C-alpha positions as CSV (number, residue, x, y, z in Angstrom):
1,M,-2.0,-1.9,58.6
2,P,0.2,0.6,60.5
3,L,-0.8,4.2,60.8
4,V,1.7,6.9,59.8
5,K,1.7,10.4,61.2
6,K,4.0,13.3,60.5
7,T,5.3,15.1,63.6
8,A,7.7,17.8,64.2
9,E,10.4,15.2,64.9
10,G,9.7,13.4,61.6
11,V,7.4,10.5,60.5
12,E,6.1,8.1,63.1
13,L,4.7,4.7,62.6
14,I,2.1,3.9,65.3
15,P,-0.5,1.2,65.8
16,T,-3.9,2.4,64.6
17,G,-5.8,1.4,67.8
18,W,-9.0,1.4,65.8
19,T,-11.0,-1.4,64.2
20,R,-12.5,-0.8,60.8
21,L,-15.9,-2.4,60.4
22,A,-17.0,-3.4,57.0
23,E,-20.6,-3.2,55.9
24,G,-22.6,-5.7,57.9
25,D,-20.0,-6.4,60.5
26,A,-21.2,-6.7,64.1
27,L,-20.3,-3.9,66.4
28,P,-17.7,-5.0,69.1
29,E,-18.6,-4.3,72.6
30,T,-15.3,-2.7,73.3
31,G,-12.5,-0.9,71.5
32,A,-12.4,2.1,69.2
33,V,-14.2,1.6,65.9
34,L,-14.5,3.1,62.5
35,V,-18.0,2.5,61.2
36,S,-19.4,3.0,57.7
37,L,-21.3,6.2,56.9
38,S,-24.5,4.3,56.5
39,L,-24.1,2.6,59.9
40,W,-23.4,6.0,61.5
41,L,-26.5,7.4,60.0
42,E,-28.7,4.4,61.0
43,Q,-27.4,4.1,64.6
44,R,-25.9,7.5,65.5
45,D,-27.8,7.8,68.8
46,T,-26.5,4.3,69.9
47,L,-23.0,5.0,68.7
48,R,-22.8,8.3,70.6
49,Q,-23.5,6.4,73.7
50,R,-20.5,4.2,73.4
51,A,-17.8,4.6,76.0
52,E,-15.2,3.8,73.4
53,P,-14.4,6.2,70.6
54,V,-16.3,6.0,67.3
55,G,-15.1,7.4,64.0
56,V,-16.7,7.2,60.5
57,W,-15.1,5.9,57.3
58,L,-16.3,7.1,53.9
59,A,-16.1,5.2,50.6
60,S,-14.4,6.9,47.7
61,N,-17.8,7.0,45.9
62,T,-19.4,9.1,48.6
63,D,-21.3,12.0,47.0
64,T,-18.7,14.8,47.1
65,A,-21.5,17.4,46.8
66,F,-22.6,16.2,50.3
67,A,-26.2,16.5,49.0
68,A,-27.5,13.4,50.3
69,W,-25.7,13.1,53.7
70,G,-23.7,16.1,54.2
71,E,-25.9,18.2,56.4
72,A,-26.6,15.1,58.6
73,L,-22.9,14.4,59.1
74,A,-21.9,18.0,59.3
75,G,-23.7,18.4,62.6
76,D,-21.8,15.4,64.0
77,L,-18.3,16.3,62.7
78,L,-17.2,18.2,65.8
79,G,-17.8,15.1,67.9
80,L,-16.0,12.6,65.7
81,P,-12.4,12.1,66.6
82,V,-11.5,10.4,63.3
83,V,-13.0,10.5,59.8
84,A,-11.3,8.0,57.4
85,I,-11.7,8.1,53.6
86,D,-11.1,4.9,51.8
87,F,-8.9,4.7,48.6
88,P,-9.8,1.4,47.0
89,V,-7.3,1.8,44.2
90,F,-4.3,4.2,43.9
91,G,-5.9,5.9,40.8
92,D,-9.1,6.9,42.6
93,G,-8.7,10.5,43.4
94,R,-12.2,11.2,44.7
95,G,-11.0,10.9,48.3
96,Y,-8.9,14.1,47.8
97,S,-12.1,16.1,47.0
98,I,-14.0,14.7,50.0
99,A,-11.0,15.5,52.3
100,A,-10.8,19.1,51.0
101,L,-14.5,19.6,51.4
102,L,-14.5,18.2,54.9
103,R,-11.8,20.6,55.9
104,Q,-12.8,23.7,54.0
105,R,-16.6,23.6,53.7
106,H,-17.4,21.7,56.8
107,G,-14.5,22.8,59.1
108,Y,-13.6,19.3,60.3
109,R,-10.6,19.6,62.6
110,G,-10.2,16.0,63.9
111,E,-8.0,13.4,62.4
112,L,-8.5,12.9,58.7
113,R,-7.2,9.5,57.8
114,A,-6.4,8.0,54.4
115,I,-7.1,4.3,54.3
116,G,-7.0,1.5,51.7
117,N,-4.6,1.7,48.8
118,V,-2.4,4.5,50.2
119,L,1.0,4.8,48.4
120,V,4.2,6.6,49.6
121,D,4.1,8.8,46.5
122,Q,0.5,10.2,47.4
123,V,1.2,11.2,51.0
124,S,2.4,14.6,50.3
125,A,-0.6,15.5,48.1
126,M,-3.0,13.9,50.6
127,A,-1.5,16.0,53.4
128,R,-2.0,19.1,51.3
129,V,-5.7,18.5,51.1
130,G,-6.1,17.9,54.9
131,F,-5.1,14.3,55.7
132,D,-3.0,13.8,58.8
133,G,-3.0,10.1,59.2
134,F,-2.2,7.5,56.7
135,E,-2.6,3.7,56.9
136,V,0.2,2.2,54.8
137,A,1.2,-1.3,53.9
138,E,3.2,-3.4,56.2
139,G,6.8,-3.0,55.6
140,T,6.6,0.6,54.3
141,R,9.9,2.3,55.0
142,L,9.8,5.4,57.1
143,E,12.6,7.1,55.2
144,L,10.6,6.8,52.0
145,L,7.8,8.6,53.7
146,E,10.0,11.4,55.0
147,Q,11.4,11.8,51.6
148,A,7.9,12.1,50.1
149,W,7.0,14.9,52.4
150,S,10.0,16.9,51.4
151,R,10.2,16.0,47.7
152,F,8.1,19.1,46.6
153,P,9.4,22.2,48.4
154,A,7.3,24.6,46.1
155,V,3.7,24.2,45.1
156,Y,1.6,25.6,42.3
157,Q,-1.9,25.3,43.7
158,T,-3.5,26.5,46.9
159,A,-4.8,23.8,49.2
160,T,-5.9,23.3,52.8
161,D,-2.3,23.2,54.1
162,G,-1.9,27.0,53.5
163,R,1.4,26.7,51.9
164,E,2.5,29.7,49.8
165,T,2.3,29.0,46.1
166,I,4.9,29.9,43.4
167,W,2.4,32.4,42.0
168,Q,2.1,34.1,45.5
169,R,5.8,34.3,45.9
170,R,6.3,35.7,42.4
171,A,3.7,38.4,43.0
172,A,5.2,39.3,46.4
173,F,8.6,39.5,44.7
174,A,7.3,41.7,41.9
175,A,5.5,43.9,44.3
176,A,8.6,44.4,46.4
177,K,10.6,45.3,43.2
178,G,7.8,47.6,42.1
179,T,7.5,45.9,38.8
180,G,4.0,44.4,39.0
181,A,3.2,40.7,38.3
């Protein structure tokens, strides 16, 4: 699947350059790989020794409270160039929570990639919670992705993207007028 990134010039479609390993797949000798969380936790010392980049992918059913694995991975986050979150079906929103927690609670600043069943209609909301890379289906039209990012110029909820909400604008306007909220 091609990888989409939003840049100052627009939306770019680029080759992923990464191989995603499923549970039980053998680790290739060369090439950038995305390994499952369980493989990372089992073989982290070996994986850190690789000359090629290693990222981690998380299943949507990963514990969003990070109780079982969060602290173990949190110490590794700064060294991971990519963390990918799988969306097995379009209606599974658990990946949004995982992304927001990785950005807000754990301070992850590397590439946060949405993989799996990523739909054009979801990329704007995904970007709001911290995703900056999106694996989309072959043949996805770039103009539709560009439209998706600009479809909602105003937002109601705060998110990791720092966009000013309607409520913040309203309060600032009221304060400037001296009328209160």
